[in-house]
C-alpha positions as CSV (number, residue, x, y, z in Angstrom):
1,M,-0.2,-0.1,-0.1
2,N,1.6,3.7,-1.0
3,L,0.7,6.0,2.0
4,Q,1.3,9.1,0.2
5,L,4.0,10.1,2.5
6,T,7.1,11.2,0.0
7,D,5.8,14.8,0.1
8,K,5.6,15.3,4.3
9,T,7.9,16.3,6.5
10,A,7.6,14.4,10.0
11,L,9.2,15.1,13.5
12,V,9.1,12.3,15.6
13,T,10.2,13.1,19.3
14,G,12.1,10.6,21.8
15,S,12.9,8.6,18.7
16,T,16.1,7.7,19.7
17,A,14.8,4.1,20.9
18,G,11.8,1.9,20.8
19,I,8.8,2.8,19.6
20,G,10.0,6.4,18.6
21,L,12.7,5.3,16.6
22,A,10.9,2.3,15.1
23,I,7.8,4.8,14.1
24,A,10.8,7.2,12.5
25,T,12.1,4.3,11.0
26,V,9.1,3.2,9.5
27,L,7.8,6.8,8.1
28,A,11.6,7.0,6.5
29,A,10.8,3.5,4.8
30,E,7.7,5.3,3.0
31,G,9.7,8.2,2.0
32,A,8.6,10.6,4.6
33,Q,11.2,13.2,5.8
34,V,12.0,12.8,9.1
35,T,13.7,14.5,11.9
36,V,14.5,12.7,14.7
37,N,15.0,13.9,18.5
38,G,16.8,13.0,21.5
39,R,18.4,14.7,24.4
40,T,22.1,14.2,23.3
41,Q,23.8,14.0,20.0
42,E,25.4,11.1,20.7
43,R,21.8,9.6,21.3
44,V,20.6,11.1,17.9
45,N,23.3,10.2,15.5
46,T,23.6,6.5,16.7
47,A,19.7,6.3,15.7
48,L,20.5,8.1,12.3
49,Q,22.7,5.4,11.8
50,D,20.6,3.0,12.6
51,I,17.6,3.9,10.1
52,R,19.8,4.7,7.6
53,A,21.1,1.2,7.8
54,K,18.1,-0.2,7.6
55,V,16.8,2.7,5.0
56,P,19.6,3.2,2.5
57,Q,17.0,6.0,1.0
58,A,16.1,7.3,4.6
59,R,15.8,11.1,4.5
60,V,16.3,11.3,8.0
61,N,18.4,14.3,10.3
62,G,18.6,14.8,13.6
63,I,18.2,17.6,16.5
64,A,19.4,17.1,20.3
65,A,17.1,18.7,22.4
66,D,15.4,18.3,26.1
67,L,11.9,18.7,24.8
68,G,10.7,18.2,28.4
69,T,11.7,21.7,28.6
70,A,10.6,25.3,27.4
71,E,14.0,25.6,26.0
72,G,14.4,22.9,24.4
73,A,11.0,22.8,22.6
74,R,12.3,26.4,21.5
75,A,15.4,24.7,20.2
76,V,13.4,22.2,18.1
77,I,11.1,24.9,16.3
78,D,13.9,27.0,15.7
79,Q,15.8,24.5,13.7
80,L,12.4,22.9,12.4
81,P,9.9,25.7,12.0
82,E,7.6,23.4,9.7
83,V,6.4,20.1,9.8
84,N,3.2,18.6,8.2
85,I,3.6,15.6,11.1
86,L,3.8,15.9,14.6
87,V,4.2,12.8,16.8
88,N,4.6,13.2,20.1
89,N,6.0,10.1,21.4
90,L,8.2,11.5,24.3
91,G,7.7,9.8,27.6
92,I,9.5,9.0,30.9
93,Y,7.8,6.9,33.7
94,D,8.9,5.1,36.9
95,A,7.6,3.0,39.4
96,T,6.9,5.1,42.3
97,P,4.3,4.5,45.1
98,F,1.6,6.9,45.2
99,E,2.8,8.8,48.5
100,K,6.0,9.1,47.7
101,T,5.7,10.8,44.3
102,D,6.7,14.7,45.9
103,D,5.9,17.9,43.6
104,A,8.7,17.8,41.8
105,L,8.3,14.4,40.4
106,W,4.8,15.3,38.9
107,T,6.0,18.3,37.5
108,R,9.0,16.5,35.9
109,I,6.7,13.7,34.2
110,F,4.3,16.7,33.1
111,E,6.9,18.3,31.9
112,V,8.1,15.4,29.3
113,N,4.9,13.7,28.6
114,V,2.1,16.4,28.4
115,L,3.7,19.8,28.2
116,S,6.4,18.9,25.1
117,G,3.4,17.8,23.0
118,V,1.2,20.8,24.4
119,R,4.3,23.3,23.3
120,L,5.2,21.8,19.9
121,S,1.6,21.6,18.6
122,R,0.9,24.9,19.8
123,H,3.4,26.0,17.2
124,Y,2.9,23.5,14.6
125,L,-0.8,23.0,14.1
126,P,-1.7,27.1,13.1
127,R,0.9,26.2,10.5
128,M,-0.6,22.9,9.7
129,K,-4.2,24.9,9.5
130,Q,-2.7,27.5,7.1
131,R,-1.8,24.6,4.6
132,N,-4.8,23.1,5.5
133,W,-3.2,19.4,5.8
134,G,-1.4,17.9,8.9
135,R,-1.3,15.2,11.1
136,V,-0.8,15.7,14.6
137,I,-0.4,12.1,17.3
138,F,-0.1,11.8,20.8
139,I,1.8,8.4,21.6
140,S,-0.4,7.6,25.3
141,S,-0.8,4.0,26.8
142,E,-3.4,1.5,28.1
143,S,-2.1,2.7,31.4
144,G,-4.1,6.1,31.2
145,S,-7.6,4.2,30.8
146,Q,-6.3,1.0,33.4
147,T,-3.9,3.6,35.7
148,P,-1.6,1.3,37.4
149,P,-1.5,1.7,40.9
150,E,2.3,1.5,41.3
151,M,2.6,4.4,38.7
152,I,-0.4,6.8,39.3
153,H,1.3,9.6,38.2
154,Y,2.5,8.2,35.1
155,G,-1.2,7.0,34.5
156,V,-2.4,10.6,34.9
157,T,-0.2,12.1,32.4
158,K,-1.3,9.0,29.7
159,T,-5.0,10.3,30.3
160,A,-4.3,14.0,29.3
161,Q,-2.4,13.0,26.2
162,V,-6.2,11.3,24.9
163,A,-8.2,14.7,26.3
164,L,-5.5,17.1,24.8
165,A,-5.6,14.7,21.4
166,R,-9.4,14.9,21.3
167,G,-9.5,18.9,22.1
168,L,-7.5,19.8,19.5
169,A,-9.2,17.7,17.5
170,E,-12.8,19.9,18.3
171,T,-10.2,22.8,17.0
172,L,-9.6,21.4,13.5
173,A,-13.5,21.0,12.1
174,G,-13.6,21.3,8.6
175,T,-9.9,21.2,7.9
176,A,-8.1,18.5,6.1
177,V,-5.7,18.3,9.9
178,T,-6.7,16.0,11.9
179,S,-5.4,15.0,15.8
180,N,-5.3,11.5,17.6
181,S,-3.7,9.7,20.5
182,I,-2.7,5.6,19.8
183,I,-3.4,4.0,23.3
184,V,-0.4,1.6,23.3
185,G,-0.4,-2.0,25.3
186,P,2.8,-3.1,26.6
187,T,5.5,-3.1,24.6
188,A,9.2,-4.8,24.5
189,S,10.9,-1.1,24.5
190,E,14.4,-0.4,26.0
191,G,13.5,0.2,29.1
192,V,11.2,-3.2,29.2
193,G,14.1,-5.0,27.8
194,R,16.1,-3.8,30.3
195,F,13.8,-4.5,33.3
196,V,12.7,-8.3,32.0
197,K,16.4,-9.0,31.4
198,D,17.6,-7.6,35.0
199,M,14.4,-9.6,36.6
200,A,15.4,-13.0,34.9
201,A,19.1,-12.6,35.7
202,S,18.5,-11.9,39.4
203,R,16.2,-15.0,39.7
204,G,18.3,-16.9,37.4
205,V,15.9,-18.1,34.6
206,D,15.1,-17.1,31.1
207,S,13.6,-13.6,29.9
208,S,10.2,-15.9,28.9
209,V,9.6,-17.0,32.2
210,V,9.3,-13.7,33.4
211,E,7.4,-12.3,30.2
212,K,4.6,-15.1,30.6
213,E,4.6,-14.2,34.6
214,F,4.1,-10.4,33.9
215,F,1.1,-11.0,32.0
216,K,-0.6,-13.5,33.7
217,T,-0.4,-11.5,37.0
218,L,0.2,-7.7,36.1
219,R,-1.9,-7.7,32.8
220,P,-4.4,-10.5,32.5
221,T,-6.6,-9.1,30.5
222,S,-4.0,-9.2,27.5
223,L,-4.8,-11.2,24.4
224,L,-1.7,-11.0,22.8
225,R,0.1,-12.2,26.1
226,R,3.4,-11.1,25.1
227,F,4.8,-7.9,24.8
228,E,4.3,-6.0,21.3
229,T,7.2,-4.9,19.2
230,P,7.8,-1.5,18.3
231,E,7.3,-2.3,15.1
232,E,3.6,-3.3,15.4
233,V,2.8,0.2,17.2
234,A,4.7,1.6,14.2
235,A,2.9,0.4,11.5
236,L,-0.6,2.0,13.0
237,V,1.3,5.0,13.8
238,T,2.4,5.3,10.4
239,F,-1.4,4.6,8.8
240,V,-2.7,7.6,11.0
241,C,-0.1,9.7,9.7
242,S,-0.4,9.3,6.6
243,P,-3.5,10.9,4.0
244,L,-5.3,8.0,3.7
245,S,-6.4,8.2,7.1
246,S,-8.4,11.4,6.6
247,G,-11.4,10.1,8.3
248,T,-9.6,9.2,11.1
249,N,-9.9,12.6,14.3
250,G,-10.0,13.2,17.6
251,A,-9.8,9.0,18.0
252,A,-7.9,7.4,20.7
253,L,-6.8,4.2,18.4
254,R,-5.7,1.1,20.2
255,V,-2.6,-0.8,19.7
256,D,-2.6,-2.3,22.8
257,G,-2.9,-6.2,22.4
258,G,-6.1,-6.5,23.7
259,V,-5.2,-5.1,27.0
260,V,-7.9,-2.9,27.8
261,R,-11.4,-5.1,27.6
262,S,-13.9,-2.0,26.9
263,I,-15.2,-2.1,23.0
264,F,-15.3,1.8,23.0
């Protein structure tokens, strides 16, 4: 299928590893001109090398900036004043009991997970509307609808992203610009991979044992019964980025392995 992305420019935030890197790679393979983002130039350069190795014809560049700060957002905007596609993938998480989540932790996770997308969307959306074409996507999580008790602060930010995407879509009525969120299930990202590997090593068992126990005890509603791959997530995201997805706006689309039981 031709996703008609060869004349589109895209910014994927937090795209030096995991889901973000997979999204950037698939967009590049579909012909889009992609800007990769990470906090350090070293990580950005490594990601660019990875994409070019997989997609020799890729049109990619990178910007090193911490988008969890207003200064970082400004740095990206100054270097990349216009894009057709904005994928707000940047996100952080940690497992901390609610009573130990102080104001600093709440502020930081909102800055990274929510305000990074707010700041960039605030700049790029008006320009998309002027051109009457654009795509804004927020990479959310099933934790936004099934908030994990050990990561309440994270779950709240994921809920906020869904509301933000829908609210922005309401401002785009009658245009060819869309705003959507993607509800992602447990995925074999860089951080999850380390967690599973370390847990398996500490117990002297294979990683597959830890993965099986995770879905039996912590995500028993999963229909996939395994971690998704970043590429499985990227496939849906890339379609939503394309002109072929023009009928999808204000939606919370699920690629969650069936973890969320509700049908709406």
